[in-house]
C-alpha positions in Angstrom: 79.5 328.6 76.1 81.0 326.2 79.3 77.5 325.2 80.2 77.9 323.6 76.6 81.1 321.8 77.1 80.4 320.7 80.2 76.8 318.7 78.6 78.8 317.6 76.0 81.7 315.9 78.6 78.8 314.1 80.4 77.5 312.3 77.4 81.3 310.8 76.8 81.2 309.8 80.4 77.6 308.7 79.8 79.1 306.6 77.2 81.7 305.1 78.4 80.2 303.9 81.3 77.5 302.3 79.3 79.6 300.8 77.5 81.6 299.0 80.1 77.9 298.2 81.5 77.3 296.5 78.1 80.7 294.9 78.0 81.1 293.4 82.4 77.5 292.5 81.7 77.8 290.9 78.1 81.2 289.0 80.1 79.5 287.7 82.8 76.2 286.1 80.3 77.8 285.2 77.6 79.0 281.0 77.2 81.9 282.4 76.1 82.8 284.0 79.4 80.6 281.0 81.2 81.5 280.2 84.8 80.7 276.7 86.0 83.9 274.2 85.8 83.7 270.8 83.6 81.7 268.2 85.6 83.3 264.8 86.8 81.2 261.9 87.3 83.0 258.8 88.0 82.5 256.8 90.7 83.4 257.7 94.1 85.7 255.1 95.8 84.9 251.8 96.4 87.2 248.1 95.1 88.4 247.9 91.3 89.8 244.4 90.4 92.2 245.4 87.8 90.2 244.1 85.3 87.1 245.8 84.3 87.3 249.3 83.3 86.4 252.0 85.9 84.3 254.5 83.5 84.7 258.0 83.2 82.5 261.2 82.0 83.8 264.8 81.4 81.4 267.4 80.3 81.3 271.1 80.0 79.2 274.1 78.5 82.5 275.8 77.0 83.6 273.0 75.6 86.9 271.3 77.2 89.8 272.1 76.4 91.9 269.3 77.9 91.7 266.0 81.2 94.4 264.1 82.9 93.8 261.3 84.1 96.8 260.4 87.2 97.0 256.8 89.3 98.6 257.8 92.1 100.0 254.9 94.4 102.7 254.9 97.3 105.4 254.2 95.4 105.2 256.8 92.5 102.6 258.7 90.3 101.4 257.0 86.2 99.2 259.4 84.2 96.7 256.6 82.2 95.6 259.3 79.5 96.4 263.7 79.0 94.2 264.7 76.2 94.5 268.7 74.7 91.7 269.4 72.1 92.5 272.0 69.3 88.0 272.0 69.1 87.0 272.5 72.2 84.8 268.6 73.0 81.6 269.1 75.2 81.8 266.3 76.8 84.8 262.8 77.2 83.9 259.7 77.3 87.2 257.8 79.5 87.2 254.0 79.8 90.1 253.8 82.5 92.0 251.1 82.0 95.2 250.1 84.5 99.3 249.8 83.1 101.2 246.8 83.8 102.5 247.9 86.2 99.3 248.1 88.3 99.2 244.0 88.5 102.4 243.6 90.2 102.1 246.5 92.4 102.0 245.1 96.2 99.1 248.3 97.8 95.9 247.5 98.3 94.3 250.8 98.1 95.2 253.6 94.9 93.5 256.9 94.3 92.3 258.0 90.7 92.3 261.8 90.0 90.5 263.6 87.3 92.0 267.5 86.5 90.1 269.4 83.4 89.5 272.3 81.4 87.0 273.8 80.2 88.0 276.4 76.9 85.9 279.6 78.6 87.4 282.5 78.4 86.7 283.5 82.3 89.8 283.8 84.6 91.2 286.2 82.8 91.3 284.1 79.6 92.4 281.1 81.7 89.6 278.9 81.8 88.1 276.7 84.4 88.9 273.7 86.3 88.1 271.2 88.4 90.2 267.9 90.1 88.6 265.1 91.1 89.4 261.7 92.6 88.2 258.6 94.4 90.3 255.6 96.4 89.4 252.6 95.3 90.9 249.2 96.8 92.7 246.6 94.8 91.2 243.5 94.7 91.8 240.9 92.1 91.0 237.5 93.4 87.8 235.8 92.8 85.7 234.1 95.9 86.2 231.2 96.1 83.0 229.3 95.7 83.2 224.7 95.6 78.9 222.8 94.9 78.5 220.9 98.4 75.4 218.5 97.9 72.6 219.1 94.9 69.5 217.0 93.9 70.5 214.8 91.2 67.7 215.0 89.3 64.9 218.2 88.3 62.1 217.5 86.2 61.0 219.8 83.6 57.8 221.8 86.1 60.0 219.9 89.4 61.6 220.9 92.0 65.4 220.7 93.3 67.7 222.3 96.0 71.6 223.2 95.6 74.0 223.8 98.6 77.1 225.5 98.2 80.5 227.2 100.3 81.1 231.1 98.9 84.0 232.8 100.9 85.7 235.8 100.0 86.8 238.9 102.4 84.2 241.6 99.5 81.4 239.4 99.0 78.9 241.0 97.4 75.8 239.2 96.1 75.4 235.4 95.6 72.9 232.9 93.4 71.6 230.3 91.2 71.4 231.7 87.3 69.4 229.6 84.7 69.4 229.6 81.2 66.1 231.4 81.0 67.3 234.3 83.0 66.0 233.0 86.5 67.9 233.8 89.3 66.9 231.7 92.5 68.3 233.6 95.5 70.2 231.2 98.4 69.9 231.6 102.1 72.9 231.4 104.8 72.6 228.2 105.7 73.9 226.4 109.3 77.4 227.8 109.7 79.1 230.6 108.2 80.2 230.8 103.7 77.5 228.4 103.5 74.6 228.7 101.6 71.1 226.5 100.7 68.6 227.6 98.1 65.2 225.7 95.9 64.9 226.4 92.8 62.8 225.4 89.8 62.4 224.3 86.6 59.0 226.4 84.6 56.7 223.8 82.7 57.1 226.0 80.2 60.4 225.9 80.1 62.0 223.4 77.4 65.9 222.9 78.8 67.2 224.0 82.4 70.2 224.9 83.1 71.5 225.7 86.7 75.0 227.5 87.8 76.2 228.9 91.2 77.7 232.6 91.1 79.4 234.5 93.4 80.3 238.0 93.2 82.1 240.3 95.5 82.4 244.4 95.4 85.1 244.4 92.3 83.2 242.4 90.7 85.1 239.5 90.3 82.8 236.2 89.8 83.2 232.6 90.5 80.5 230.0 88.9 80.1 226.1 89.6 77.6 224.5 86.7 74.8 222.6 88.9 75.1 218.8 87.5 71.7 217.8 87.7 70.2 214.7 85.4 67.3 215.9 83.3 63.7 214.5 83.3 62.3 215.9 80.4 58.5 215.3 81.8 55.3 215.2 78.9 52.4 217.5 80.3 48.6 217.3 79.3 47.5 219.4 76.9 43.9 219.4 77.0 41.3 221.2 73.6 38.4 222.6 75.7 35.0 223.8 73.3 33.7 226.9 74.5 29.5 227.2 75.1 27.4 229.3 74.5 26.2 228.6 77.9 29.0 229.1 79.3 29.5 232.2 77.7 26.5 233.8 79.2 26.7 232.0 83.2 29.9 232.2 84.7 31.8 234.3 81.9 28.8 236.9 82.0 29.0 236.3 86.0 32.4 237.6 86.1 33.1 240.6 82.7 30.7 242.6 86.0 33.4 241.9 88.3 36.4 243.2 86.7 37.7 246.2 85.5 39.1 245.3 82.0 35.8 243.7 80.9 33.7 247.0 81.0 32.8 248.1 78.1 32.6 244.5 76.4 29.3 243.5 75.6 31.0 240.5 73.3 30.8 236.8 75.3 33.9 235.5 73.8 35.7 238.4 73.7 35.2 239.3 77.4 36.1 235.6 78.0 39.6 236.4 76.4 40.3 239.1 77.9 39.2 237.1 81.4 41.8 234.4 80.5 44.5 236.6 79.9 44.6 240.0 80.9 43.0 239.2 84.2 44.6 236.2 84.4 48.2 237.7 84.1 47.3 240.7 86.7 46.0 238.0 88.8 49.3 236.0 88.6 51.6 238.8 88.6 50.3 239.3 92.3 51.2 236.0 92.8 54.6 235.8 91.5 55.6 239.3 93.5 54.2 237.8 96.8 55.9 234.4 96.1 59.0 236.0 95.3 61.1 236.3 99.0 63.9 234.9 100.6 64.4 235.1 104.4 68.1 236.1 104.8 68.8 235.2 108.1 71.0 232.3 109.0 68.6 229.0 108.8 70.0 225.9 110.9 67.5 223.1 108.9 65.0 223.3 106.3 61.6 220.4 108.2 59.1 219.8 106.0 56.8 217.4 105.5 54.5 216.0 102.9 51.4 218.1 101.7 47.8 216.8 102.3 45.5 220.3 102.5 42.2 218.8 101.7 41.7 215.8 103.8 39.8 213.0 101.6 40.0 215.4 98.4 40.1 213.7 94.9 42.2 215.1 92.1 40.0 216.1 89.8 42.2 218.3 87.6 46.0 218.2 87.2 49.1 220.2 87.6 50.7 222.0 83.9 47.5 220.9 82.3 47.8 223.2 78.7 44.3 223.9 78.4 43.6 225.2 74.5 40.2 226.4 73.9 38.0 227.0 71.0 34.5 228.5 69.9 33.0 227.7 66.7 36.2 225.9 65.6 38.8 228.2 66.0 41.2 228.4 68.7 40.6 232.4 70.9 42.5 231.6 73.6 44.7 229.2 76.0 46.3 228.7 79.3 48.4 226.3 81.6 46.5 225.3 84.8 49.4 226.3 87.4 48.1 223.6 90.4 45.5 220.9 91.5 42.7 220.9 91.8 40.9 218.9 95.2 37.3 217.9 95.7 35.6 217.2 98.6 32.5 218.0 100.5 31.3 221.5 99.9 33.2 224.0 101.7 35.5 221.2 103.5 38.1 222.0 105.7 41.2 223.3 104.4 44.7 222.5 106.8 48.0 222.8 106.2 50.6 220.4 107.4 53.3 222.4 108.0 53.8 226.4 109.4 54.9 229.2 108.4 54.1 232.2 108.0 50.4 234.2 106.5 51.7 236.4 103.7 48.3 236.8 101.1 44.5 236.0 102.5 42.3 238.1 100.0 40.3 238.2 97.1 42.6 237.8 93.8 40.5 238.0 91.0 40.3 234.3 89.2 41.8 232.3 92.1 39.3 233.8 94.1 39.6 234.3 97.8 42.8 233.3 98.7 45.3 232.3 101.4 49.0 231.6 100.7 52.0 230.8 103.3 55.2 230.2 103.5 57.0 228.2 104.6 60.6 229.3 104.8 63.5 229.6 102.2 61.7 230.6 99.3 58.7 228.1 99.4 55.5 229.2 99.4 51.7 227.8 99.8 48.7 228.6 97.3 45.0 227.8 98.1 42.5 229.3 95.5 38.3 229.2 95.1 37.8 229.6 99.3 34.6 230.2 99.9 36.1 231.5 103.8 39.4 232.4 105.2 40.0 231.4 108.1 43.6 233.4 108.8 45.3 237.1 107.9 47.9 238.5 107.0 50.9 238.4 109.5 48.9 235.5 111.5 52.0 232.4 112.1 50.0 228.9 111.3 50.7 225.8 113.1 50.8 222.1 111.6 47.4 221.2 111.6 45.5 224.5 111.9 42.3 225.1 109.9 43.7 227.5 107.2 39.6 228.0 105.1 37.1 226.4 103.8 36.9 225.0 100.1 34.7 226.6 97.8 34.0 228.1 94.4 34.8 232.1 94.5 36.5 233.5 91.4 36.2 231.5 88.3 35.5 228.2 89.5 33.0 225.9 87.9 32.4 223.7 91.3 33.8 224.0 95.5 37.0 222.6 95.0 40.2 223.5 96.4 42.9 225.1 93.1 46.0 224.0 95.4 49.4 225.0 94.3 53.3 225.3 95.5 55.5 228.5 94.3 59.8 228.1 94.7 60.7 232.2 94.2 57.8 232.6 92.1 57.9 230.4 90.0 55.0 227.7 90.0 56.0 224.0 90.9 54.7 220.4 90.5 52.7 220.2 93.5 52.8 216.1 93.0 56.9 216.0 94.4 55.5 217.5 97.8 52.7 215.2 98.7 55.1 212.7 98.2 57.5 211.3 101.0 59.7 209.1 99.4 60.6 212.4 96.8 61.1 214.7 99.5 63.4 212.7 101.1 65.7 211.6 98.3 65.2 215.5 97.1 65.1 217.7 100.4 66.1 216.0 103.6 69.7 213.8 102.4 70.9 216.3 100.6 70.3 218.4 103.7 71.7 215.5 105.7 75.0 215.4 103.0 76.1 218.6 103.0 76.0 219.0 106.6 78.6 215.4 107.2 80.4 217.7 104.5 80.8 221.0 106.3 81.2 219.1 110.5 83.8 217.6 108.5 84.6 220.5 107.3 
């Protein structure tokens, strides 16, 4: 009989232990007793202009029970937000606006403290808590910004120059913003606090507006409109009829070369793929290569007029809007973004300005193509070459032979496709081949700016 009682007691004890183990397992694994503290996401210090709100996000799996945001200065602590929730929230997004007293405080540095408590039953039903803080430098002043000198006018498809002064102890970025979304970067120029930028008006844009923008680390912004006289230059429109001979000849040859045309057997569809998809791919490479601007300070920008092909005759103009039709139907279009120069077959191509070779290889429709950077985001491009005499990374001197003309790529005969680009935007080569234009719009602007800077 004693043995039976002992067995019964053992079963009871085992049951109690099982219940305790089950309870412990439940507590450790139940969402109600989750052990993770709330997660606070906020800018980990930096600058604050007391205008733009600070963004704070608080998240917790079991739900937030309360949170508090405090601004601490050298003189006082101010509670900006304090909320308690009857129904726990999984996430809270707070836009911290400064109190009115912050605008007159003299502190250059403050601290934001965020406290949060979740609705978990962990920690003897007290929940999980967390405190996060970040220091901010107070900067309410906008950068000082003024335009020193700029080109008088700019034409559609053309270029211009602007020199400006931007000062701020916390200056972060500066650029020339346009109405079509392009931001032209500026390079430090001549003296500390001054900057220079070439800008361009794409031929595909009907209007043009340029504004110099300067921002500091606290997101204070200054803007200055650049007063250009606008010339809405009209470019030629060419209606080109595609012949079957052209499709069976040049297009058939190109179709064998490009991956994009593999599997396409209809000649006119091959043409459309080459003229549109392949062209976009080739031009994307060009724009990427020519979008870079140096960051070191320069004291001058000396450039001479460009004649890359001696005795070269112009056989196609820049900006020509080519509309292609086949069997009386418009099938495609494209813009000619350079000028075509023709001379003797395989003529020497020489650059009148020194620079760095940033590309020298085959590029689809453009064939063998070197690109040279002359500084300040100004690039020249030489397409359809038969041979290349330079490599990427080479430094070229004025008068150096860089390539020979040819008919590689999408070319019907031996010629040079000469392009000029400013920060990835094609511009009229004719301007850079005109000594008077360059003096008026580049050299005189720089000299005028230097006179003003030297007086200051």
